[in-house]
C-alpha positions as CSV (number, residue, x, y, z in Angstrom):
1,M,-18.8,27.2,-12.3
2,P,-16.4,26.4,-9.5
3,I,-13.0,25.0,-10.1
4,N,-12.6,21.4,-8.8
5,F,-9.3,19.6,-8.1
6,T,-10.0,16.0,-7.0
7,I,-8.3,12.7,-6.7
8,S,-10.0,9.4,-7.6
9,A,-11.0,7.0,-4.8
10,D,-8.2,4.6,-5.9
11,C,-5.7,7.5,-5.8
12,K,-4.7,6.9,-9.4
13,T,-6.1,10.0,-11.2
14,L,-5.9,13.7,-10.4
15,S,-8.6,15.7,-12.1
16,V,-9.3,19.4,-12.7
17,T,-12.7,20.6,-13.9
18,G,-14.4,24.0,-14.3
19,A,-11.2,26.0,-14.8
20,P,-10.7,28.6,-17.5
21,A,-10.3,27.0,-20.9
22,N,-6.6,26.5,-22.0
23,A,-5.3,28.0,-18.7
24,T,-1.7,27.2,-17.8
25,Y,-1.1,25.4,-14.6
26,T,1.7,24.4,-12.3
27,L,1.5,21.2,-10.2
28,F,3.4,20.6,-6.9
29,H,3.7,17.2,-5.2
30,N,5.0,17.2,-1.6
31,D,7.4,20.0,-2.3
32,F,5.7,23.3,-2.6
33,Q,8.7,25.3,-3.8
34,N,9.7,23.2,-6.8
35,P,7.0,22.2,-9.3
36,S,6.7,18.7,-10.8
37,D,7.4,18.3,-14.5
38,I,4.3,17.2,-16.5
39,Y,4.6,14.6,-19.3
40,E,2.0,14.3,-22.0
41,L,1.2,11.0,-23.6
42,Q,1.9,11.2,-27.3
43,N,1.3,7.6,-28.3
44,P,1.1,4.8,-25.7
45,T,2.0,2.2,-28.4
46,L,5.4,3.8,-29.1
47,P,8.3,2.0,-27.6
48,Y,10.8,3.8,-25.4
49,N,11.4,7.0,-27.2
50,G,14.6,8.2,-25.6
51,N,13.0,10.5,-23.0
52,L,14.2,10.0,-19.4
53,D,12.6,11.3,-16.3
54,P,15.0,14.0,-14.9
55,Q,14.2,12.9,-11.3
56,T,14.5,9.2,-11.6
57,G,16.5,8.7,-14.9
58,L,13.9,6.1,-15.9
59,P,12.6,5.8,-19.4
60,I,9.2,7.3,-20.2
61,N,7.5,5.3,-23.0
62,G,5.4,7.4,-25.3
63,Y,5.6,10.5,-23.0
64,V,7.2,13.8,-23.7
65,L,7.8,16.8,-21.4
66,N,4.8,19.1,-21.7
67,S,5.8,22.7,-21.5
68,P,4.0,24.9,-20.9
69,T,1.4,22.9,-19.2
70,S,-2.1,23.9,-20.0
71,L,-5.6,22.7,-19.4
72,D,-7.8,21.5,-22.3
73,G,-10.5,23.6,-24.1
74,S,-13.1,22.9,-21.4
75,G,-10.8,23.9,-18.5
76,G,-9.9,20.4,-17.4
77,V,-7.1,17.8,-17.2
78,Q,-6.6,14.3,-15.9
79,L,-3.2,13.2,-14.7
80,Q,-1.9,9.8,-13.6
81,Y,1.5,8.9,-12.2
82,Q,3.1,8.6,-15.7
83,N,2.3,12.3,-16.2
84,I,4.0,13.5,-13.0
85,S,7.8,13.5,-12.6
86,T,7.6,13.3,-8.8
87,A,5.2,10.3,-8.7
88,N,7.0,7.0,-8.5
89,E,4.2,4.6,-8.1
90,E,0.7,4.0,-9.5
91,A,-1.1,5.3,-6.5
92,L,-0.7,9.1,-6.1
93,N,-0.1,9.4,-2.4
94,G,0.9,12.6,-0.7
95,V,-0.1,16.2,-1.0
96,F,-0.8,18.0,-4.3
97,M,-1.1,21.7,-5.0
98,I,-2.1,23.1,-8.3
99,V,-1.8,26.8,-9.3
100,I,-3.9,27.7,-12.3
101,Q,-3.3,31.0,-14.2
102,D,-6.2,32.7,-15.9
103,P,-5.4,33.0,-19.6
104,V,-7.4,36.2,-19.9
105,D,-6.0,37.9,-16.8
106,P,-2.6,36.4,-16.0
107,A,-2.5,38.2,-12.7
108,T,-5.4,36.0,-11.5
109,T,-4.5,32.6,-10.2
110,F,-6.4,29.8,-8.5
111,T,-4.7,27.6,-6.0
112,L,-6.2,24.3,-5.0
113,G,-5.1,21.2,-3.2
114,V,-5.8,17.6,-2.6
115,I,-4.3,14.8,-0.6
116,G,-3.9,11.2,-1.8
117,H,-4.0,8.9,1.2
118,C,-4.8,5.4,-0.1
119,D,-1.6,4.1,1.5
120,I,-2.7,5.5,4.9
121,D,-6.3,4.2,4.4
122,C,-4.8,0.7,3.7
123,C,-2.7,1.0,6.9
124,I,-5.8,1.9,9.0
125,A,-7.8,-1.0,7.5
126,N,-5.0,-3.5,8.3
127,K,-4.7,-2.2,11.8
128,L,-8.4,-2.4,12.4
129,T,-8.5,-5.9,11.0
130,A,-5.7,-6.9,13.5
131,L,-7.7,-5.2,16.2
132,I,-10.6,-7.6,15.7
133,D,-8.5,-10.5,17.0
134,C,-7.0,-8.5,19.9
135,S,-7.7,-10.1,23.2
136,C,-5.5,-8.0,25.6
137,E,-7.4,-4.9,26.6
138,E,-4.3,-2.9,27.2
139,D,-2.8,-3.7,23.8
140,C,-6.2,-3.2,22.1
141,S,-6.5,0.3,23.7
142,K,-3.0,1.3,22.6
143,E,-3.6,0.1,19.0
144,L,-6.9,1.9,18.8
145,D,-5.2,5.0,20.1
146,I,-2.6,4.8,17.3
147,I,-5.4,4.2,14.7
148,S,-7.2,7.3,16.0
149,K,-4.1,9.4,15.8
150,I,-3.4,8.3,12.2
151,Y,-6.9,9.0,11.2
152,L,-6.9,12.5,12.8
153,L,-3.6,13.4,11.2
154,I,-5.1,12.7,7.8
155,Q,-8.2,14.6,8.6
156,G,-6.0,17.6,9.6
157,A,-4.1,17.3,6.4
158,K,-7.3,17.5,4.4
159,V,-8.3,20.6,6.3
160,N,-5.0,22.2,5.4
161,T,-5.4,21.4,1.7
162,N,-9.0,22.8,1.7
163,D,-8.3,25.8,3.8
164,C,-9.4,29.2,2.6
165,L,-5.8,30.3,2.8
166,Q,-4.4,28.3,-0.1
167,T,-0.7,29.0,0.6
168,A,2.5,26.9,0.2
169,D,2.7,27.0,4.0
170,Q,-0.7,25.4,4.4
171,F,0.3,22.6,2.0
172,S,3.6,22.1,3.9
173,K,1.6,21.7,7.1
174,A,-0.6,19.1,5.4
175,Y,2.4,17.3,4.1
176,E,3.9,17.2,7.7
177,K,0.7,15.6,8.9
178,Y,0.7,13.1,6.1
179,V,4.4,12.1,6.8
180,K,3.6,11.8,10.5
181,A,0.6,9.5,9.8
182,K,2.7,7.4,7.4
183,S,5.5,7.1,10.0
184,M,2.9,5.7,12.4
185,C,2.2,2.9,10.0
186,S,4.8,0.2,9.6
187,T,5.9,-0.3,6.0
188,N,4.8,-3.9,6.1
189,E,1.2,-3.0,6.9
190,C,1.0,-0.3,4.2
191,N,2.3,-2.1,1.2
192,C,-1.0,-3.6,0.1
193,S,-3.1,-2.8,-3.0
194,C,-6.3,-1.3,-1.8
């Protein structure tokens, strides 16, 4: 069975399926040299338990640092922003790379990637909505050109994360494209809840 690494349509859940059971993994988010810490939910009803996220210094209610990080007995895992030290909002936007180490043959690793781009999709939707009311052909053409560039940058980033050469360099290229697309969207237009 092939290993799948996916992100939900709402960019709120990363999922791994089909990997070796109980394999260890390392997750990278936008920085492909330094892995993200993974937190495991112990009991969501527990109040603040004294754990602080080392990146943000914010409390993590009911979560403890999971080390080493491993997949479940069926070779899967689901992660949301509370599980990932480098995620600071509910939507998991950006580029993710996961390296899974085979528990039987530790020299064998599987590297997969995915891009969360709900923020960019929202930007494109807002720009297209504004384009409907555009009456100046020159302005309309410029805006459509910007929308096309944003869309193509995200498509290029997807290609980088799905390339047959799953290297940190490919993921860095994907992240560069994501950042460029995000910079072409004004922050006011991208702060919606899609």
